Every structure is written in C-alpha cells, then in structure tokens.
C-alpha positions as CSV (number, residue, x, y, z in Angstrom):
1,X,164.6,-45.8,-187.6
2,X,161.7,-43.6,-188.7
3,X,158.5,-45.0,-190.1
4,X,156.9,-43.1,-193.0
5,X,159.7,-40.6,-193.4
6,X,159.8,-40.5,-197.2
7,X,157.3,-39.1,-199.7
8,X,155.1,-41.9,-200.9
9,X,155.9,-44.3,-198.1
10,X,152.1,-44.6,-197.4
11,X,151.7,-46.0,-201.0
12,X,154.5,-48.6,-200.5
13,X,153.1,-49.8,-197.2
14,X,149.5,-49.9,-198.7
15,X,150.5,-52.0,-201.7
16,X,152.7,-54.2,-199.5
17,X,149.8,-54.9,-197.1
18,X,147.3,-55.6,-199.9
19,X,149.7,-57.9,-201.6
20,X,150.5,-59.9,-198.4
21,X,146.8,-60.2,-197.6
22,X,145.9,-61.5,-201.0
23,X,148.8,-64.0,-201.0
24,X,147.8,-65.3,-197.5
25,X,144.0,-65.6,-198.2
26,X,143.8,-66.4,-201.9
27,X,142.4,-69.8,-202.7
28,X,145.3,-72.0,-203.7
29,X,144.6,-73.2,-207.2
30,X,148.0,-74.0,-208.9
31,X,150.2,-73.7,-205.8
32,X,150.5,-75.3,-202.4
33,X,151.9,-73.5,-199.4
34,X,155.3,-74.9,-200.4
35,X,154.8,-73.6,-203.9
36,X,153.9,-70.2,-202.5
37,X,157.0,-70.1,-200.4
38,X,159.3,-71.3,-203.2
39,X,157.8,-68.7,-205.6
40,X,158.2,-65.9,-203.1
41,X,161.8,-66.8,-202.5
42,X,162.6,-67.2,-206.2
43,X,160.8,-64.1,-207.5
44,X,162.1,-62.0,-204.6
45,X,165.7,-63.1,-205.4
46,X,165.2,-62.2,-209.1
47,X,163.7,-58.8,-208.1
48,X,166.8,-58.0,-205.9
49,X,169.1,-59.0,-208.7
50,X,167.2,-56.8,-211.1
51,X,167.1,-53.9,-208.7
52,X,170.9,-54.1,-208.1
53,X,171.6,-54.1,-211.8
54,X,169.0,-51.6,-213.1
55,X,168.6,-49.4,-210.0
56,X,172.1,-49.4,-208.6
57,X,174.6,-50.2,-211.3
58,X,172.9,-48.7,-214.3
59,X,171.1,-46.2,-212.0
60,X,167.9,-45.6,-214.0
61,X,165.8,-44.9,-210.9
62,X,166.0,-44.0,-207.3
63,X,163.6,-45.2,-204.6
64,X,162.8,-43.1,-201.5
65,X,165.1,-40.3,-202.8
66,X,168.1,-42.1,-201.4
67,X,171.1,-43.9,-202.8
68,X,170.9,-46.3,-199.8
69,X,168.4,-49.0,-199.2
70,X,165.7,-47.9,-196.9
71,X,163.3,-49.9,-194.7
72,X,160.3,-49.4,-196.9
73,X,162.3,-50.0,-200.0
74,X,163.5,-53.3,-198.6
75,X,160.0,-54.5,-198.0
76,X,158.8,-53.1,-201.4
77,X,161.5,-55.0,-203.4
78,X,161.3,-58.2,-201.3
79,X,157.6,-58.8,-201.2
80,X,155.5,-56.8,-203.7
81,X,156.9,-58.2,-207.0
82,X,157.3,-61.7,-205.4
83,X,153.7,-61.5,-204.1
84,X,152.4,-60.4,-207.6
85,X,154.4,-63.3,-209.2
86,X,152.9,-65.7,-206.6
87,X,149.4,-64.5,-207.3
88,X,150.0,-64.8,-211.1
89,X,151.4,-68.4,-210.9
90,X,148.6,-69.4,-208.6
91,X,145.9,-68.1,-210.9
92,X,147.6,-68.9,-214.3
93,X,145.6,-71.1,-216.7
94,X,147.4,-72.0,-220.0
95,X,144.2,-71.5,-222.0
96,X,144.0,-67.9,-220.9
97,X,147.7,-67.1,-221.0
98,X,147.4,-63.9,-223.1
99,X,144.6,-62.5,-220.9
100,X,146.6,-63.1,-217.7
101,X,149.7,-61.7,-219.2
102,X,148.0,-58.5,-220.2
103,X,146.2,-58.1,-216.9
104,X,149.3,-58.5,-214.8
105,X,151.5,-56.5,-217.2
106,X,149.2,-53.5,-216.8
107,X,148.8,-54.1,-213.1
108,X,152.6,-53.8,-212.6
109,X,152.7,-50.8,-214.9
110,X,150.1,-49.0,-212.9
111,X,151.7,-49.9,-209.6
112,X,155.1,-48.6,-210.9
113,X,153.4,-45.5,-212.2
114,X,151.9,-45.0,-208.8
115,X,155.3,-45.1,-207.2
116,X,156.4,-42.3,-209.6
117,X,153.3,-40.2,-209.2
118,X,153.5,-40.2,-205.3
119,X,157.2,-39.2,-205.5
120,X,158.6,-42.4,-204.1
121,X,160.4,-43.5,-207.3
122,X,162.4,-41.0,-209.3
123,X,163.4,-42.0,-212.9
124,X,166.8,-41.0,-214.4
125,X,166.6,-41.4,-218.2
126,X,163.9,-44.0,-217.8
127,X,160.3,-43.8,-218.7
128,X,157.8,-45.8,-216.7
129,X,156.3,-47.3,-219.8
130,X,159.7,-48.9,-220.7
131,X,158.8,-51.6,-218.1
132,X,155.7,-52.8,-220.1
133,X,157.7,-55.1,-222.5
134,X,159.7,-56.5,-219.5
135,X,156.5,-57.2,-217.5
136,X,154.9,-58.8,-220.6
137,X,157.8,-61.1,-221.3
138,X,157.9,-62.2,-217.6
139,X,154.1,-62.9,-217.5
140,X,153.6,-64.3,-220.9
141,X,156.7,-66.5,-221.2
142,X,158.8,-66.8,-218.0
143,X,156.2,-67.4,-215.3
144,X,154.2,-69.9,-217.4
145,X,157.4,-71.8,-217.9
146,X,158.1,-71.5,-214.2
147,X,154.6,-72.7,-213.3
148,X,155.1,-75.8,-215.5
149,X,158.5,-76.5,-214.0
150,X,157.0,-76.1,-210.5
151,X,154.2,-78.6,-211.2
152,X,156.6,-81.3,-212.3
153,X,157.8,-83.9,-209.9
154,X,161.6,-83.3,-209.9
155,X,162.6,-85.3,-206.9
156,X,161.4,-88.6,-205.6
157,X,160.9,-88.5,-201.8
C-alpha cells in the first residue's frame, strides 16, 4: 500500500487531519461524546450510501482516478463529511439556522471544489455547484431535525 500515490492526496489528508482535530478539541455545546460518536456513525453511513449511489451506480464522479476504493478515499468518505456534520450539529443554534446553513453549505462546496481543482475528484457530467442545493437541504432541514431528535430522551435507562 502506497501512501500519497494519487494526485491531490495531500489535500485529502490535510482536510481529514483538520476535521479530526476540530472534532476532538471543539468545545462540546450541543453534543456529548456519545452524541459525537452517534453523529459520526450516522453521517458516515449516509455518506457511504450516497457515494455508492451517486459515485458508483450513477457514476457522476471518480475519486483518486480509480474505479476502486482507495485508502485515502476510504478515510475521506468515512470521516470528513461525518466530521463536518458533527461540527455542525454541535454548533447549531435554531435562532441562527439560516446563517449556519449558508456557512456550512459554502464550506462543503469549497471543500468539494478543492478536490476537483487538485485533481483528486473528476466529474462526469456533474458540475461542482450542483451540490449546493443538496448541502443546503442537509444543513437547513435534515441536520436541525437530527439535532432535535438527538436531544430527546428516547429511552429510559
């Protein structure tokens, strides 16, 4: 297994490292460590489902110039979107829902644009800006609902 063998691998490892450091050291506002763990698992699972459908079945993009899943791609898909979702849910405040939605929508857009610009992600009939409405719906509607669900006491222990 070679490390840093694909164009743009440095970018993937950099955003992965930054995301992990932020998640580990951010002050926990809306989440406990259990909430962080649950959110990472949940968002990571959703990311993998989305990647399989959009990246593999529909084939609108290729990561690392390969049709197989590479080491850096595995960590990118597993932890970066999940980490961003965790940061969002931790910082989310209902009274500033629109502001947070716009900030995180454009953060994700620029991170994805960076993947394209460094040559790690190759689009096939997909434009990077197509993700903006998807990110916005996730950050404005889905993750606020998830945050409210996570804060409810669902089980008596």
